[in-house]
C-alpha positions in Angstrom: 17.2 -13.5 9.0 19.5 -12.0 6.5 23.1 -11.5 7.0 26.2 -10.5 5.1 29.8 -11.2 5.3 31.8 -8.2 6.9 34.5 -8.2 4.5 37.1 -5.3 3.4 34.5 -4.4 0.7 31.7 -4.2 2.9 33.4 -1.9 5.3 34.5 0.2 2.4 30.9 0.6 1.2 29.7 1.3 4.8 32.3 4.0 5.1 31.1 5.5 1.7 27.5 5.4 2.6 27.8 7.4 5.9 25.7 10.0 4.1 23.8 9.7 0.9 25.9 8.9 -1.9 25.4 8.3 -5.8 25.4 4.8 -7.0 28.1 5.5 -9.7 30.2 6.9 -7.0 30.1 3.8 -4.9 31.0 1.7 -8.1 33.7 4.0 -9.0 35.3 3.6 -5.4 35.1 -0.1 -5.7 36.7 -0.2 -9.1 39.6 2.1 -8.1 40.1 -0.3 -4.8 39.6 -3.5 -6.6 41.2 -3.0 -10.1 41.2 -6.7 -10.8 37.6 -7.3 -10.3 35.0 -7.5 -13.1 32.7 -4.7 -13.3 29.8 -6.9 -13.5 30.8 -8.5 -10.1 30.9 -5.2 -8.5 27.6 -4.2 -9.7 26.0 -7.4 -8.7 27.6 -7.2 -5.1 25.9 -3.6 -4.7 22.7 -4.8 -6.2 22.7 -7.6 -3.5 23.2 -5.2 -0.8 20.3 -3.3 -2.1 18.2 -6.3 -2.5 18.7 -7.4 1.0 18.0 -3.7 2.2 21.7 -3.1 3.6 21.5 -0.4 1.3 18.5 1.8 1.0 18.0 3.5 -2.5 16.3 7.0 -2.9 14.3 5.5 -5.6 12.4 3.5 -3.0 9.4 5.5 -2.0 8.3 5.8 1.7 4.8 4.4 2.5 3.6 8.0 3.6 3.9 9.2 0.0 0.3 9.3 -1.5 1.6 8.8 -5.1 4.5 6.4 -4.9 5.2 5.9 -8.5 5.2 9.7 -9.1 7.8 9.8 -6.4 9.7 7.1 -8.0 9.7 9.3 -11.4 10.6 12.4 -9.6 13.7 10.6 -8.0 14.6 9.0 -11.2 14.6 12.5 -13.2 17.1 13.9 -10.6 19.4 10.8 -11.0 21.3 9.4 -13.9 18.5 7.1 -15.1 18.5 6.2 -18.8 15.8 8.3 -20.5 14.3 5.4 -21.9 13.5 4.0 -18.7 12.1 7.5 -17.7 9.8 7.6 -20.8 8.5 4.2 -19.9 7.6 5.0 -16.4 5.7 8.2 -17.8 4.0 6.1 -20.0 2.8 3.7 -17.1 1.9 6.7 -15.0 -0.1 8.3 -17.8 -2.2 4.9 -18.0 -2.6 4.9 -14.2 -4.1 8.3 -14.3 -6.3 7.3 -16.8 -7.5 4.3 -15.0 -8.1 6.1 -11.9 -10.7 8.5 -13.7 -12.8 5.5 -14.7 -15.9 4.7 -13.0 -15.7 1.8 -10.4 -16.4 -1.3 -12.1 -15.5 -0.4 -15.7 -12.1 -0.2 -17.5 -11.2 -3.9 -17.8 -9.5 -3.2 -21.2 -7.6 -0.3 -19.9 -6.5 -2.3 -16.7 -5.2 -5.2 -19.0 -3.6 -2.8 -21.2 -1.6 -1.0 -18.0 -0.5 -4.5 -17.0 0.8 -5.4 -20.5 2.7 -2.1 -20.5 4.1 -2.8 -17.0 5.3 -6.3 -17.9 6.9 -5.0 -20.8 9.3 -3.1 -18.7 9.7 -5.6 -15.9 7.7 -8.8 -15.7 6.3 -9.7 -12.2 3.5 -11.8 -11.1 1.6 -9.0 -9.5 2.5 -5.7 -11.2 -0.4 -3.6 -9.9 -2.4 -3.2 -6.7 -5.6 -1.4 -7.2 -7.2 0.1 -3.8 -10.5 1.8 -3.5 -10.8 4.7 -1.2 -13.6 7.3 -0.1 -12.6 11.0 -0.8 -15.9 12.4 0.5 -15.4 15.3 2.8 -18.8 14.9 4.1 -18.5 11.6 5.8 -19.4 12.2 9.5 -18.4 9.9 12.6 -20.5 9.1 15.6 -19.2 10.5 18.9 -18.3 7.1 20.3 -16.0 6.7 17.1 -14.6 10.1 17.3 -13.9 9.6 21.0 -11.8 6.4 20.4 -10.0 8.0 17.6 -9.3 10.8 19.9 -8.0 8.6 22.8 -5.9 6.4 20.4 -4.2 9.6 19.0 -3.7 10.8 22.7 -2.0 7.4 23.4 0.3 7.6 20.5 1.3 11.2 21.4 2.3 10.0 25.0 4.1 7.3 23.5 6.0 9.3 21.2 6.8 12.0 23.8 10.5 12.5 24.7 11.2 10.9 28.0 14.5 11.8 30.5 14.7 8.1 31.3 14.9 6.1 27.7 14.5 2.6 27.7 17.6 1.1 26.3 15.7 -1.9 24.9 13.2 -0.1 23.1 15.9 2.4 21.7 17.8 -0.8 20.4 14.5 -2.0 19.0 13.9 1.3 17.2 17.5 1.1 15.6 17.1 -2.6 14.4 13.6 -1.4 12.7 15.3 1.6 11.0 18.2 -0.8 9.9 15.6 -3.4 8.5 13.3 -1.1 6.9 14.5 2.4 6.7 12.8 5.7 7.7 9.3 6.4 7.3 8.0 3.2 6.4 4.8 1.2 7.1 5.0 -2.6 7.6 2.6 -5.2 8.4 2.6 -5.5 12.1 2.3 -9.3 12.3 5.0 -9.6 9.7 7.3 -7.2 12.0 6.7 -9.3 15.0 7.7 -12.6 13.3 11.3 -13.4 14.1 11.7 -15.2 10.9 9.9 -12.8 8.4 10.6 -9.3 10.5 12.5 -8.4 13.6 10.6 -10.0 16.2 8.8 -8.5 19.0 10.9 -6.2 21.8 13.2 -7.9 24.0 10.9 -7.8 27.1 7.9 -9.4 25.3 6.9 -12.8 26.3 3.9 -13.2 23.8 5.3 -13.4 21.1 8.7 -14.3 22.5 11.6 -12.7 20.3 13.7 -15.6 19.0 15.8 -13.2 17.0 17.8 -11.1 19.6 19.4 -12.3 22.8 19.0 -10.1 25.9 22.5 -9.5 27.5 23.0 -8.2 30.8 26.2 -6.5 31.9 
């Protein structure tokens, strides 16, 4: 569970961010309204809101984007990001593209060089995740598997269809999801259903029981 105090500063930022707003505009507004507050403290407060996901940056790529790092670079290019950071990101992107062209099972030296380059920018315990996928268009599925996928897609279509009688608790659950994770996000299902790590199950679920929300009747 993540919380923040509903102070006058928070309410001001909430009003500013009703629509997409630049980071420097938020800082400028706060410095104008709180002249005696050090700029370092203002920057730290806004950074904490971003870190806790009360504010969602456009630099954060949606999970539906195939090349998330290229998305980050494109967003940074359209923002006021220092050029040296952009150059460092482009260098990393070049090394990633180079590594992707290497035959599977090879390229250990290139991988280690890439990790070193990434850690020079920001040091983390796990800077890179390598996934393997099949891009062969000739892959065929048997009839049983195809039918199962078709039925699953039909079920999702039915669930997503607009309904005249919308379920209030599911609408509330959807809004909580958007507030926590943002739009167009893919999150691990078990993490999302956990009341501690995620947002818990919908209010009517009994297994697992949502310990995060209280069902209120009027």
